[in-house]
C-alpha positions as CSV (number, residue, x, y, z in Angstrom):
1,M,-48.5,-25.2,46.6
2,K,-45.3,-23.7,47.9
3,K,-43.3,-25.9,45.7
4,E,-45.2,-24.8,42.6
5,V,-44.6,-21.2,43.4
6,R,-40.9,-21.8,43.8
7,Q,-40.8,-23.7,40.5
8,S,-42.6,-21.1,38.6
9,G,-40.4,-18.4,40.3
10,A,-37.2,-20.4,39.4
11,I,-38.3,-20.8,35.8
12,A,-39.2,-17.1,35.2
13,P,-35.6,-15.8,35.6
14,Q,-34.3,-18.5,33.2
15,V,-36.7,-17.5,30.6
16,K,-35.7,-13.9,31.0
17,I,-32.0,-14.8,30.6
18,I,-32.7,-16.8,27.5
19,Q,-34.7,-13.9,26.0
20,N,-31.9,-11.4,26.7
21,H,-29.3,-13.8,25.2
22,S,-31.4,-14.2,22.0
23,F,-31.8,-10.5,21.7
24,R,-28.1,-9.9,22.0
25,M,-27.4,-12.6,19.4
26,S,-29.9,-11.0,17.0
27,I,-28.2,-7.6,17.4
28,L,-24.8,-9.3,16.8
29,Y,-26.1,-11.0,13.7
30,A,-27.6,-7.7,12.4
31,I,-24.2,-6.0,12.9
32,V,-22.4,-8.8,11.1
33,I,-24.8,-8.7,8.1
34,I,-24.7,-5.0,7.8
35,G,-20.9,-5.1,7.9
36,M,-20.8,-7.8,5.2
37,L,-23.2,-5.9,3.0
38,W,-21.1,-2.7,3.4
39,W,-18.0,-4.6,2.4
40,I,-19.6,-6.2,-0.6
41,L,-21.0,-2.8,-1.8
42,S,-17.6,-1.2,-1.4
43,L,-16.0,-3.9,-3.5
44,F,-18.6,-3.4,-6.3
45,S,-18.2,0.4,-6.2
46,S,-14.5,0.0,-6.3
47,W,-14.7,-2.2,-9.4
48,Y,-16.6,0.4,-11.4
49,A,-14.0,3.1,-10.7
50,W,-10.9,3.7,-12.9
51,K,-7.6,3.6,-11.1
52,A,-4.1,4.7,-11.9
53,V,-1.6,2.0,-10.7
54,F,2.0,3.1,-10.1
55,L,4.6,0.3,-10.2
56,S,8.0,0.1,-8.6
57,N,9.7,0.1,-12.0
58,G,8.1,3.4,-12.9
59,Q,5.4,2.1,-15.2
60,V,1.9,3.5,-14.8
61,F,-1.2,1.6,-15.8
62,F,-4.9,2.6,-15.9
63,G,-7.6,0.1,-15.3
64,K,-10.2,-1.4,-13.0
65,F,-9.6,-3.9,-10.2
66,I,-10.9,-5.0,-6.8
67,N,-8.4,-5.0,-4.0
68,I,-9.1,-8.3,-2.3
69,P,-7.5,-8.5,1.2
70,F,-5.0,-11.4,1.8
71,S,-4.4,-11.8,-1.9
72,S,-0.8,-11.4,-3.2
73,K,-1.9,-10.0,-6.6
74,I,-4.5,-8.0,-8.4
75,A,-6.0,-8.5,-11.8
76,L,-6.1,-5.2,-13.6
77,K,-8.7,-5.2,-16.3
78,K,-9.4,-2.8,-19.3
79,V,-5.7,-1.9,-19.0
80,H,-4.3,1.3,-20.7
81,Y,-0.8,2.7,-20.4
82,I,1.0,5.9,-21.2
83,K,2.5,5.8,-24.7
84,S,5.0,8.3,-25.7
85,N,6.2,9.1,-29.3
86,Q,9.2,11.1,-28.1
87,P,12.6,9.5,-27.6
88,T,13.7,8.7,-24.1
89,Q,17.1,8.7,-22.3
90,N,17.4,5.9,-19.7
91,G,13.6,5.7,-19.5
92,V,13.2,9.4,-18.8
93,Q,11.2,11.6,-21.3
94,V,13.3,14.2,-23.0
95,D,10.7,16.8,-23.9
96,E,8.4,17.8,-21.1
97,G,5.9,19.5,-23.4
98,E,5.1,16.5,-25.5
99,D,1.6,15.1,-26.1
100,V,0.9,12.0,-24.1
101,I,-1.1,9.2,-25.6
102,I,-3.1,6.8,-23.3
103,A,-3.3,3.5,-25.3
104,P,-5.0,0.2,-24.7
105,I,-2.5,-2.5,-23.7
106,E,-3.7,-4.6,-26.7
107,D,-1.9,-2.1,-28.9
108,M,1.5,-3.3,-27.6
109,L,3.8,-5.1,-30.1
110,H,3.2,-8.5,-28.6
111,G,-0.7,-8.0,-28.5
112,P,-1.5,-9.1,-24.9
113,E,-5.1,-9.4,-23.6
114,D,-6.6,-6.5,-21.7
115,T,-6.0,-8.1,-18.3
116,R,-2.7,-7.7,-16.4
117,I,-1.9,-9.7,-13.3
118,I,0.3,-7.5,-11.0
119,L,1.9,-8.6,-7.7
120,K,0.9,-6.3,-4.8
121,N,4.5,-6.0,-3.7
122,Q,5.3,-4.3,-7.1
123,I,2.7,-1.6,-6.6
124,V,4.0,1.6,-5.1
125,Y,0.5,3.0,-4.8
126,Y,-2.7,3.4,-6.7
127,E,-5.2,6.2,-7.0
128,R,-8.9,6.2,-7.7
129,L,-9.6,8.6,-10.6
130,R,-12.4,11.1,-10.4
131,A,-15.3,10.6,-12.7
132,G,-15.8,13.3,-15.2
133,T,-12.1,14.1,-15.8
134,T,-10.7,14.3,-19.2
135,L,-8.7,11.1,-18.7
136,V,-11.7,9.1,-17.4
137,K,-13.9,10.3,-20.2
138,G,-11.2,9.2,-22.7
139,L,-10.9,5.8,-21.1
140,N,-14.6,5.3,-21.1
141,E,-14.8,6.2,-24.8
142,A,-11.8,3.9,-25.7
143,V,-13.5,1.0,-24.0
144,K,-16.7,1.5,-25.8
145,K,-14.9,1.2,-29.2
């Protein structure tokens, strides 16, 4: 009988260790799943927001994209750009009071599609545009047409 007591006493701590380990693993899995869901939701919310992308050559484009980590480029979709009717000198606008037109990229002379692939090393910075601004309302109306 003494052997049975020792065996049952030796088995009980092992069961407790296994239960603690499975509890810790389930907590770890829950944290990983929550983190992945947060990351996926942030990607989708980022996709629906309009952004202004400022390039190293001075060009500015407006569109939507998802910034995917470890990728060397982005695919800017629904692209619009600043179109000026005023003459320029060395790429600089002459008249500061001119009206600026935001035009879809398809309106360019060579008629490109509305997606532009941009290398990340050419992007100086990008900004997420606030919903409800005049620019965002105009972009949304232009896309609906």
